[in-house]
C-alpha positions as CSV (number, residue, x, y, z in Angstrom):
1,M,-3.6,68.2,201.0
2,R,-3.6,69.9,197.5
3,D,-4.7,67.8,194.5
4,I,-1.9,67.7,192.0
5,S,-3.8,65.7,189.5
6,N,-4.4,68.8,187.4
7,Y,-0.7,69.3,186.8
8,S,0.9,68.3,183.6
9,Y,2.9,65.5,185.2
10,G,0.0,63.1,184.6
11,V,0.3,61.6,188.1
12,T,-1.7,61.6,191.3
13,D,0.8,61.4,194.1
14,I,4.3,62.6,195.1
15,S,6.0,59.2,194.6
16,S,4.8,59.0,191.0
17,V,6.2,62.5,190.5
18,F,9.6,61.3,191.6
19,K,9.3,58.2,189.5
20,W,8.5,60.3,186.4
21,I,11.5,62.6,187.1
22,Y,13.8,59.6,187.6
23,C,12.7,58.1,184.3
24,K,13.3,61.4,182.5
25,L,16.8,61.8,184.1
26,G,17.6,58.2,183.2
27,R,16.7,58.8,179.5
28,L,18.8,61.9,179.5
29,V,21.8,60.1,180.9
30,I,21.4,57.3,178.3
31,V,21.2,59.9,175.5
32,L,24.4,61.7,176.8
33,C,26.2,58.4,177.0
34,L,25.2,57.5,173.5
35,Y,26.6,60.8,172.3
36,G,29.9,59.7,173.8
37,V,29.8,56.0,173.0
38,V,28.5,56.1,169.4
39,P,31.3,58.3,168.0
40,Q,33.8,56.0,169.7
41,A,32.2,52.9,168.3
42,Q,32.1,54.6,164.9
43,A,35.8,55.5,165.2
44,Q,36.6,51.9,166.2
45,A,34.6,50.6,163.3
46,R,36.5,52.8,160.9
47,M,39.8,51.7,162.4
48,D,38.8,48.0,162.1
49,S,38.0,48.6,158.4
50,V,41.4,50.1,157.7
51,P,43.9,47.5,156.5
52,L,46.7,46.8,159.0
53,T,50.1,47.7,157.7
54,L,53.7,47.3,159.0
55,R,54.1,51.0,158.7
56,E,51.3,51.6,161.2
57,L,52.8,49.1,163.6
58,L,56.2,50.7,163.4
59,D,54.8,54.2,163.9
60,S,52.9,53.1,167.0
61,A,55.9,51.4,168.5
62,D,58.0,54.5,167.8
63,R,55.5,56.6,169.9
64,L,54.6,54.2,172.7
65,Y,57.3,51.6,173.4
66,P,58.5,52.4,177.0
67,A,62.2,51.5,176.5
68,L,62.5,53.7,173.5
69,R,60.8,56.6,175.3
70,A,63.2,56.1,178.2
71,A,66.2,56.2,175.8
72,R,65.0,59.5,174.3
73,V,64.7,61.0,177.8
74,E,68.2,59.8,178.6
75,S,69.5,61.4,175.3
76,Q,67.9,64.6,176.4
77,A,69.7,64.4,179.7
78,S,73.0,63.9,177.9
79,T,72.3,67.1,175.9
80,E,71.7,69.0,179.2
81,D,75.0,67.6,180.5
82,V,76.8,69.4,177.6
83,D,75.3,72.7,178.7
84,A,76.4,72.0,182.3
85,V,80.0,71.3,181.2
86,R,80.1,74.5,179.1
87,R,79.3,76.5,182.2
88,Q,82.7,75.5,183.6
89,R,84.1,78.3,181.5
90,W,82.2,80.8,183.7
91,P,83.8,82.3,186.9
92,V,83.2,80.6,190.2
93,A,81.7,82.8,192.9
94,S,81.7,81.8,196.6
95,M,80.9,83.4,199.9
96,T,82.0,82.3,203.4
97,T,80.5,83.4,206.6
98,E,81.3,81.9,210.1
99,T,79.9,82.3,213.6
100,N,81.8,83.7,216.5
101,T,82.7,80.8,218.9
102,G,84.3,82.9,221.5
103,N,87.7,81.3,220.9
104,L,90.3,84.2,220.8
105,R,92.8,82.1,218.8
106,V,90.4,81.9,215.8
107,Y,88.2,84.7,214.6
108,P,85.1,84.3,212.4
109,N,85.6,85.1,208.8
110,K,83.2,86.6,206.3
111,V,84.4,86.9,202.7
112,V,83.2,87.0,199.1
113,Q,85.5,85.8,196.3
114,M,85.4,85.1,192.6
115,Q,87.8,83.0,190.6
116,Q,88.2,82.8,186.9
117,T,90.4,80.3,185.0
118,L,92.6,82.2,182.5
119,W,94.4,79.2,181.0
120,D,94.0,75.5,181.6
121,F,95.8,74.0,178.6
122,G,92.5,72.9,177.0
123,L,91.0,71.1,180.0
124,V,87.5,72.6,179.8
125,S,87.5,72.5,176.0
126,S,88.3,68.8,176.0
127,R,85.6,68.2,178.7
128,I,83.0,69.9,176.5
129,A,84.0,67.9,173.5
130,E,83.8,64.7,175.6
131,A,80.3,65.6,176.8
132,E,79.3,66.4,173.2
133,A,80.6,63.0,172.1
134,A,78.7,61.3,174.9
135,S,75.6,63.1,173.8
136,D,76.2,61.8,170.3
137,V,76.5,58.3,171.6
138,S,73.3,58.6,173.6
139,F,71.5,60.0,170.5
140,L,72.8,57.1,168.4
141,D,71.7,54.6,171.1
142,V,68.2,55.9,170.6
143,S,68.4,55.3,166.9
144,I,70.0,51.8,167.4
145,Q,67.4,50.8,169.9
146,R,64.7,52.0,167.5
147,Q,66.1,50.0,164.7
148,E,66.4,46.9,166.9
149,L,62.7,47.3,168.0
150,F,61.7,47.7,164.4
151,L,63.6,44.5,163.5
152,Q,61.8,42.6,166.2
153,I,58.5,43.9,164.9
154,T,59.5,42.8,161.4
155,S,60.4,39.3,162.6
156,A,56.9,39.0,164.3
157,W,55.3,40.4,161.2
158,Q,57.1,37.7,159.1
159,A,56.0,35.0,161.5
160,F,52.4,36.3,161.4
161,H,52.3,36.2,157.6
162,A,53.9,32.7,157.4
163,S,51.4,31.2,159.9
164,R,48.4,33.0,158.4
165,A,49.3,31.6,154.9
166,R,49.9,28.1,156.3
167,R,46.5,28.4,158.0
168,W,44.9,29.3,154.7
169,F,46.5,26.4,152.9
170,A,45.7,24.0,155.7
171,T,42.0,25.1,155.5
172,G,42.0,24.5,151.8
173,T,43.5,21.0,152.3
174,L,40.9,20.2,154.9
175,V,38.1,21.2,152.6
176,R,39.6,19.0,149.8
177,L,40.0,16.0,152.2
178,E,36.5,16.4,153.5
179,F,35.2,16.2,149.9
180,Y,37.3,13.1,149.3
181,K,36.1,11.6,152.5
182,E,32.4,12.0,151.5
183,Q,33.3,10.5,148.2
184,M,35.0,7.5,149.8
185,M,32.1,7.1,152.3
186,R,29.8,6.6,149.3
187,R,32.2,4.1,147.7
188,V,32.5,2.2,151.0
189,Q,28.7,2.1,151.4
190,A,28.4,0.9,147.8
191,E,31.2,-1.7,148.6
192,A,33.3,-0.3,145.7
193,S,36.2,0.4,148.0
194,P,37.5,-1.3,151.3
195,R,36.9,0.4,154.6
196,I,40.6,0.8,155.1
197,D,40.6,3.6,152.5
198,L,38.2,5.5,154.7
199,E,40.5,5.1,157.7
200,L,43.4,6.4,155.5
201,V,41.6,9.6,154.6
202,D,40.6,10.1,158.3
203,A,44.3,9.8,159.3
204,R,45.2,12.4,156.7
205,L,42.4,14.7,158.0
206,L,43.7,14.4,161.5
207,Q,47.2,15.2,160.4
208,T,46.0,18.3,158.5
209,Q,43.9,19.4,161.5
210,V,47.0,19.3,163.7
211,E,48.9,21.5,161.1
212,H,45.9,23.8,161.0
213,V,45.8,24.2,164.8
214,A,49.6,24.7,164.9
215,A,49.2,27.5,162.3
216,I,46.5,29.2,164.3
217,A,48.5,29.0,167.5
218,A,51.6,30.5,165.7
219,E,49.5,33.2,164.2
220,R,48.0,34.2,167.6
221,L,51.4,34.1,169.2
222,A,52.8,36.5,166.5
223,L,49.8,38.9,166.9
224,T,50.3,38.9,170.7
225,R,54.0,39.7,170.2
226,L,53.1,42.5,167.8
227,E,50.6,43.9,170.3
228,N,53.2,43.9,173.1
229,L,55.8,45.5,170.9
230,T,53.7,48.2,169.3
231,G,50.9,49.0,171.8
232,V,48.2,48.5,169.1
233,G,45.4,46.5,170.6
234,A,42.8,44.1,169.1
235,L,45.0,43.0,166.3
236,R,43.1,39.7,166.0
237,D,40.0,41.7,164.9
238,R,42.1,43.2,162.1
239,A,44.2,40.2,161.1
240,E,42.0,39.2,158.2
241,Q,42.3,42.8,156.7
242,V,46.0,42.6,156.3
243,D,47.1,42.7,152.7
244,S,48.7,39.6,151.3
245,M,52.4,39.2,150.9
246,P,54.0,41.0,147.9
247,S,54.4,39.0,144.7
248,L,57.5,38.7,142.7
249,S,56.4,41.4,140.3
250,E,55.7,43.8,143.1
251,T,59.2,43.4,144.5
252,H,61.0,43.6,141.2
253,Q,62.0,47.3,141.6
254,F,63.4,46.7,145.1
255,T,65.3,43.7,143.8
256,S,67.1,46.0,141.4
257,V,67.9,48.4,144.2
258,V,69.3,45.5,146.4
259,K,71.5,44.1,143.6
260,A,72.9,47.5,142.7
261,A,73.5,48.6,146.4
262,D,77.0,49.1,147.6
263,L,76.8,47.1,150.9
264,Y,80.2,48.2,152.0
265,D,79.1,51.9,151.8
266,V,75.9,51.0,153.6
267,S,77.9,49.3,156.4
268,V,80.2,52.2,156.8
269,K,77.3,54.6,157.2
270,S,75.4,52.3,159.6
271,L,74.3,53.4,163.1
272,R,76.5,51.0,165.0
273,V,79.6,52.1,163.1
274,A,78.6,55.7,163.7
275,K,78.3,55.0,167.4
276,A,81.7,53.3,167.5
277,R,83.2,56.4,165.9
278,A,81.5,58.6,168.5
279,K,83.0,56.4,171.2
280,V,86.5,56.9,169.6
281,K,86.0,60.6,169.8
282,Q,84.8,60.4,173.3
283,A,87.9,58.4,174.3
284,E,90.2,60.8,172.6
285,Q,88.7,63.8,174.4
286,R,88.8,62.0,177.7
287,F,92.5,61.4,177.0
288,E,93.1,65.1,176.2
289,S,91.2,66.1,179.3
290,K,93.4,63.8,181.5
291,K,96.6,65.2,179.9
292,A,95.4,68.7,180.7
293,E,94.8,67.7,184.3
294,A,98.5,66.9,184.6
295,L,99.4,70.5,183.6
296,P,99.2,73.7,185.7
297,Q,96.3,76.1,185.6
298,I,96.5,79.9,185.6
299,Y,93.7,81.7,187.3
300,A,92.6,85.2,188.6
301,R,90.9,85.6,191.9
302,V,89.0,88.6,193.4
303,Y,88.9,88.6,197.2
304,K,86.6,90.8,199.3
305,P,86.5,90.5,203.1
306,L,83.3,91.6,204.8
307,N,84.4,92.0,208.4
308,V,87.3,93.3,210.4
309,T,89.3,91.4,212.9
310,P,91.4,92.5,215.9
311,F,94.5,92.0,213.7
312,S,93.3,93.9,210.7
313,G,90.6,96.4,209.8
314,D,91.3,96.3,206.1
315,T,88.3,95.3,204.0
316,S,89.5,96.4,200.6
317,T,89.2,94.2,197.5
318,T,92.2,92.2,196.6
319,T,93.0,90.7,193.1
320,F,95.3,87.7,192.6
321,V,96.8,86.0,189.6
322,G,97.9,82.5,190.5
323,L,99.0,79.2,189.3
324,S,97.8,75.8,190.6
325,Y,99.4,72.5,189.9
326,S,98.7,69.0,191.1
327,T,100.3,65.8,190.0
328,G,98.0,63.4,191.8
329,A,99.3,60.7,194.2
330,G,102.5,59.2,192.8
331,F,102.0,61.1,189.5
332,S,98.9,59.0,188.9
333,T,97.4,61.6,186.5
334,M,100.1,60.8,183.9
335,A,99.6,57.1,184.4
336,E,95.9,57.5,183.9
337,A,96.5,59.5,180.7
338,K,98.7,56.7,179.4
339,A,96.0,54.1,180.1
340,L,93.4,56.2,178.3
341,G,95.7,56.4,175.3
342,T,95.8,52.7,175.1
343,R,92.0,52.5,175.2
344,I,91.8,54.8,172.2
345,S,93.4,52.0,170.1
346,A,90.8,49.5,171.4
347,A,88.0,51.9,170.5
348,Q,89.4,52.4,167.0
349,L,89.5,48.6,166.4
350,S,85.9,48.3,167.5
351,V,84.9,50.6,164.5
352,E,86.2,48.0,162.0
353,S,84.7,45.2,164.0
354,E,81.2,46.8,163.9
355,R,81.6,47.5,160.2
356,L,82.4,43.9,159.5
357,E,79.5,42.6,161.6
358,E,77.1,45.0,159.8
359,L,78.4,44.0,156.4
360,Q,77.9,40.3,157.2
361,T,74.4,41.0,158.4
362,L,73.6,42.9,155.2
363,Q,75.1,40.2,153.0
364,S,73.1,37.6,154.8
365,D,69.8,39.4,154.4
366,Q,70.7,40.1,150.7
367,E,71.3,36.4,150.1
368,E,68.2,35.4,152.0
369,Y,66.1,37.8,149.9
370,I,67.5,36.7,146.6
371,N,67.3,33.0,147.4
372,S,63.7,33.5,148.8
373,R,62.7,35.0,145.5
374,L,64.1,32.1,143.6
375,R,62.4,29.7,145.9
376,V,59.1,31.5,145.5
377,D,59.4,31.3,141.8
378,A,60.1,27.6,141.8
379,L,57.5,26.8,144.5
380,E,54.7,28.6,142.7
381,K,55.5,26.4,139.7
382,A,55.7,23.4,141.9
383,V,52.2,24.1,143.4
384,M,50.7,24.5,140.0
385,G,52.4,21.3,138.8
386,S,51.3,19.3,141.9
387,E,47.7,20.5,141.4
388,L,47.8,19.3,137.8
389,V,49.1,16.0,139.0
390,L,46.4,15.8,141.6
391,A,43.7,16.5,139.1
392,S,45.2,13.8,136.8
393,Y,45.4,11.3,139.7
394,K,41.8,12.0,140.6
395,R,40.7,11.2,137.0
396,Q,42.9,8.1,137.0
397,F,41.5,6.9,140.3
398,E,38.0,7.2,139.1
399,A,39.1,5.2,136.0
400,G,40.7,2.6,138.2
401,K,44.3,3.3,137.1
402,K,45.5,4.9,140.4
403,T,45.0,3.8,144.0
404,W,43.4,5.7,146.8
405,L,46.8,6.0,148.4
406,D,48.2,7.6,145.3
407,L,45.5,10.2,145.3
408,L,45.9,11.1,149.0
409,N,49.7,11.3,148.5
410,A,49.1,13.8,145.7
411,V,46.9,15.8,148.0
412,R,49.7,15.8,150.6
413,E,52.2,16.8,147.9
414,V,50.1,19.9,147.1
415,A,49.8,20.8,150.8
416,Q,53.6,20.4,151.4
417,N,54.4,22.6,148.4
418,E,51.9,25.2,149.6
419,Y,53.4,25.3,153.1
420,S,56.9,25.7,151.6
421,L,55.6,28.5,149.4
422,A,54.1,30.3,152.5
423,D,57.4,30.1,154.3
424,A,59.4,31.3,151.2
425,R,57.1,34.3,150.7
426,A,57.3,35.2,154.4
427,S,61.1,34.8,154.2
428,M,61.2,37.1,151.2
429,L,59.0,39.7,153.0
430,G,61.1,39.5,156.2
431,S,64.5,39.9,154.5
432,M,63.1,42.7,152.3
433,S,61.9,44.6,155.4
434,R,65.1,44.1,157.2
435,L,67.1,45.4,154.2
436,Q,64.9,48.4,154.0
437,L,65.4,49.2,157.6
438,R,69.2,48.8,157.5
439,M,69.5,50.6,154.1
440,G,67.3,53.5,155.1
441,V,64.6,52.7,152.5
442,Q,61.1,53.9,153.4
443,L,58.9,51.0,154.3
444,E,55.4,50.7,152.8
C-alpha cells in the first residue's frame, strides 16, 4: 500500500483524509451561510432601529391584507365584465352541423349564419352603462374597505399609545411608592411611625402593580392586533422606538384646518356617498335596459347552407332583415321595469342617508378632537399642580403637619391625573388620525 504521509494533507490514512475534507467542507458551508445570514441580520437590525410609524403600518396593510387584495381582484373582474358586455355590439356567428340518422322524414342540416342587431332601442348601451356603474361600485368598495381597514389600524394604534403611556406613568408611580416604602420602613424601624403606615403603602403598591400589569396586557393586545391587521411582525421589539404622541403645539396647524373645514362638503365627497350615487346610476341603467327589453329589436342575418337535401340543392347565401319581439310571460317585462323604477327612488334616498351618516361621523370626530385638546391642556396643568401639591405634602409630612395617608393620597392624585392625561392624548391622536383619513389629509 502506498504511503500518503508525504502528501500535503498532513494525514497518514484514508479515514483522516476524509475527515480533513469533511472539516473543510463544513467550514465552507458555514461561511456561505454567514454570507446569507449576516446581511439579513444587519437588515433586521436596521429595521429595528427605524422608528415605527402609523404610515408604515398603513402602507403594509395596503399591500398585504388578504381581504383588501381580494377586493382589488374583484374590482378587476368587474372591469373585465364591462369589456364582455361591450362585445354584445358585435355580430353573433354560429354554425350547425348534424349527423345523418337514417330517418327519411328529417335530414341532417349543415349551416353557417351570422346575425347583427341593427336597432335595439338602447338595450346594449344601457347594459354597458350598467356594467360600468357596477365596475365603479366595485372600485369604490375597494376604497371603502381600505378606509375601514385603516380606521381599525388607527383604533389599535390609539389603544397602543394609551396603554403604553399608562404603563410609563404606572412605572413612575411604582418607583415613587417604592421610595416612600423604604422611607417608611426606616421610620417604622425607628418607631417614628406605626406599622399600619407600612401596610398602607404596600396596599397602594399592589394597586399600582395591578394597573401596571393591565397596561402591559392592553399594550400587547394592541400590538397583536396591529400585527394581524398590517402583516408587520415583531412589533414588540420596536414598540419602544415609537415616537411619543403629538403635543398641543404640534397639532396646532391641523386644528386650524379642522376648524375651517366645510364638513358638509367633505361628507358630500365621501366614498360612501359616491358609492350610493354609483348605485343610483346602476339602478337607472338597469331600468333603461329592462324598458328596452320590452321593445322590438331589428336585426340582419346572413344564412349560408353547406349541404344539399333531397328537397333542395340550393346552397346560395341568403340575407334577412328581421324584427323580433317578446313581451315575456303575462307582459312580465313591463312589470319588472316598473318595479325597477321604484327601486331607483329607494337608491336616491340612500344617497342622502349616507351623507347624513358621514356628516354625523365627521362632526363626532371633530368634537372629540377639539374636546380632547381642551382636556389635554387642562390635564397637563392638573398633573403639574398635583406634583406641586405632592412635593408640598412631602415636606409637610416630614414636618409633622400632614399624615402619611395625605401623602399617599397625593401620590394617587398624581397617578390618576397622569392616566387621564394619557387617555386624553390618545383620544386626540385617534380622532386626528380618523379626521385625516376621512378628509383625505396625508397622514404622517
